[in-house]
N, C-alpha and C positions, 0 to 999 in steps of 0.2 A: 585941499575942498574938491569932490567931485560933482560936476553939476553936469547931467544930462537933462537932454532934450529930445521930446518924440515929436516925430511928425507921422504923414500918411494914413490918419485916420480920414474914414468917411463914411456915406454909406451907400450901398451896393444892396443887390437884389439875391435872393437865398441861390446857394449853389457860386458866386461870383468870387474873386480876391482882392485882398489889399495886402501892400507889405506895408509892416510897419517899421520906420527907425527910430534909431534913437542916439543922438550924437553924445558920444563923452567929452568931458575936458577937466585939465584937474588934475587927472591923472591917467596911465595907459590902459588901455582895454586890456591888453595882454595879462597887467596884472589886477583884475577883475575876474571875481567870481558876478555873472550878472545874469536876469531874467525878468521875464514879462510878466505881471499880475492882472488882476481884472475885477473889476468891482460893477455892476448889475446895480441898479435902483434894488430896494430892498432886502441885497444879502449879501452880502458878507465876499471880501476880498478870495480871491481862490489865484493862488500862484498857477502861470500858465505851463512856463517852461521856463527851464535853468539848463544855462550855461557853466561849464568851466574854467579856469585861466587859460588852459589851453585850447578850451575848443572840444576836446576831446569826449567829453562826457556830458553827457545832456538827460533831464528829465521831461517829460511832458504828462499833465492832466490827465486822465483815462477819454475824457471831452472831448479832446483834442489832438490824440493820436494815431498817426496814417494821415491828419489835415494841415496842420500848422508844424512847419519847420522852424527854428531855434537859428542865427550865425551869427557872427559877428567876423568883423577887415579890423585888426588891427592897426593895419596900416592908416585904414580912415578913420580909429577907432571909434568905431560905430555899430551896433548892436541892430541885429534886421528881427523879424518877425516873420515868414511868410504864410499866410493864411490863405488858403485853399477852398474850396467847397464848403462854405460859409452857414451856418444855420442864425435861424433869427434868434436861438437862444443864446450867441454867442457874441448876440449884443452888450454894450458894456463900455465903463474907459479903459481906457488901458495902459497900465504903468511899467513903464520903464524902471528897475533897481538894482543898484549894483554895491559890491560890498567886497572888503578884501581877504573876506574868510565866506563861509559857503552862503548861499542865499535861500540854502532851502532846512538849514540847520537851525536860521536865526532870523531875526526879520531884519531887512537888509535895512545899512545906515542911510542910505542916498538914495532922491526916488525923485525921478522926474513928477513932470506936470500933468502930465496924462493925454492917452487923445483918445476921443470918442467912436468909436466903431458902432454903426445901423446897419443892423442886416433885418432888408424886409422880405414877409413872405409876399 
C-alpha cells in the first residue's frame, strides 16, 4: 500500500514562491508515476503536473507552465512541486497522487491528504 504525505503549503503573497513536498512510503518512487493535483472551492479537480517513473517525461497544465516545476528525489522517496510567481488563482488544496501506471490517462489509485496553498493579492 502506497502512502503519501504532503507538506509545504501555506499562505504567500502574489509573486511569491512555495515548494510542496510529498513523502512516499510503501513503494519506491522510482517505480511510481506521480503527479500534483489541485482543487479550489466550487471548482473541479485539476491535474497540475505529472512525472513519469524515470522523471524523464513531465506534463503541466497550461495555467502553470513556466511557473511550476515538478521533480522527485528517489533517494529520499519524495516528490516536489516548486511553485514560483504564484497568483491568487493558484489558491487551492494541493494533492499528491501516484500509481504504478500513468496518472494522466487514468485516475491515480493513491492520494495524499492534501496541503492548502493560499495566495493573496
